[in-house]
Phi, psi and omega in degrees: 000139185259137182247146180278129177287142179295149182292145175291157177304322180298315181301315184295320177296324181297312180298319179302313185292319179300315185293320178306315180301313185292320177300323185294315185293320178298322178297319188288324177296317182294320180299313182296320176295321180295321183294320183294321178295314182302311179304313178299316179292322175301314182293322179297319178299314180292322177292327182287327185278334188281157171275011175260150167226144181262151186219163168219132172236152181270184187298339182275353180092011178264142178299130171249350179196137172222144182285158190299331190281009171294337180292319179300315184281308189250353173094340178281146165281154190298323181289341173292342187251333176302132182096342181267172173258163181293336181287337179289341179263017186235154168304150185303317182295321178293323179293326178291320180302311185296318183296324180286339171278311187282329182307307183291335180285317179300315183291333177269000181055039177267151173303141179274103174301168177296124170214156189259148177201169180251123168247156182260128178294164180300331181276357178106335184280161187266143181233142173271121181244154170246119188245140175215155179193171179220144175285154176230153186230160176267184186298335177281354184086015180272141181289124189255334184148206183235146165239137181190196181216155172243133175241135184276119179246019182306310178301314177298314177304314180294316177299317177301313181296317180297319176300322184289319175300309176296327172297318181295319181295313179301316184287333190247015176307160174289329180258157174283135176242127184232144170245129192241131176282159174310333180273005172094351181280149178285128171261333181204139173220126176293172181298324179299313180298320180292326172293315184297323185263350175076022175253161166278167181297315175303321177296318180288331174294348177259005183248172182241170188300318184287355174282334178246347179247110182290350180271001178240151179229162178294320186290330186264359184294323173312307177290330175294315176302320183292319183293320179293322181289320176294327182284337184069303176223131181220141182234131180208163171252140186213193176229154172238155182251125172283177184294330181274004172099350183293137174262134178214150187279144180224155170251123190244123167253121183238137180229138183273139178227132182229133181202127178051045176086349177256157177219157183209165172243123181255120183242140180237114184248124186249127167293111189254018181303313180297316179301315178293324180296314176301323179287322176298319177292323182289326183286325180293316180297321175301316182290326179294318178299321184292315181299317181294319179294319181302314182297317179299314173302321178299315177297326181282327180278336174226069178292139175244115187246116177281135176250336167223186179289345188236356189235133175240148176235138176229100180277132185242131183230146173093197187273142181244116176249182186301322180299310185292322175297324175293324179295328179298314183292317181293319171300320179299311185298312180298322181293316182299312183294319185287317186266000185051047186286149179252334180215138176237125178261113175266109185263115182249032175307320177280005179263129185264324188231125175235127178247187185302313182301321178283324176300313176301321174301318169306314180300313186292320178299318181294316175306309181297321182296317180299329182293334182263012175085014177242174182235153180249136175241133183251121179234154173086023180288120179285157185300320186287335173288316176303319175298313180305313182299314179301316178298324181277358180064035180285126181265110175255029181297140181092356178254119180293130180235152174218150183294325184229159178299318182304313182292325177297315183294321183293320175293323178294331189263351178275173179267000189289330180293333182284328180257012174073014180271151170079009176283124182243135180239133180296124183095348179252149176245000000 
């Protein structure tokens, strides 16, 4: 029977060493594979989360590879895009435009510099993309295609568009908009404010509030700032001074703003020149209306009625005060002068109370009328008024009286007044 000789100690040690080396290599390979898998997983996660997606197209322009996150950006699975061209993902008009840009670069094998274009999401909505790429070649130097990336910049473009619109609205608002620092210096004035004041923007940014508003001063600005800050929002009317020195009225709404340790005063300034002119015109018209109404009331309260070419009647109703007595005298004198009247009949049938002041006003009116060559007749004196006049000692001498307006008119139309007959004077016999 043949027996296998036992390995010599040297051979056993050699195998042990070799096995240990192999196990070490396997462990290193496993560690490298694990690191590679981790890196691949990390890269996949990063690609999935980003708004960029990577691509490769061959020399014919067809996709040969797209990164997995195209699903997040455009909604397509990678296999749905491979074999298509970038133009297949664009609206027709946009595809034509991009061909005209990309074609010359592809023919010249030049890098694709950043350019913007519109791609269609799988559901049909439009996205703004930013594309860049570089050509790649094989070992023989043959052009193989392009590798690059598309970045979704829709959000950024929307923000830029909103900022552009906001800036346009800010610059072209009907009102001037100003940002003012705590020291009173202008930090920003919109285009409307520049036009209102006649300055360039650079000129205004070197000025302070008191340079354009005569109602503010450098010395008082500190306390004004504190008041505005405490009020939060304040609206007031003031004046502004244009570059040419012209002063014009404005309405200012000021709001204090504080953010991240900084503070400003934001003011909205409205030129109210036209409004003030309209208010003045409206006040003038209102005064004209008031004056017209006053004159109408005066005429209604002291009407003067001609019954012949030489005789006028003024019926008076209601209470007579000093102002109305003055109106009676003015109306009598104007009527006598205008109509060249010889007789004016004052009928006080509708007057319930006559005091000394009113009676004296009648006497003064009669005296004034006589200076114009006419005579005054008083009709409709009620018994209580006659008694009051007697008790007051009022002297109506020189004033013709009749108990009723009818009697007065009859007398005025008769011939007796021409020959001095029939004249009765209160207090005369």
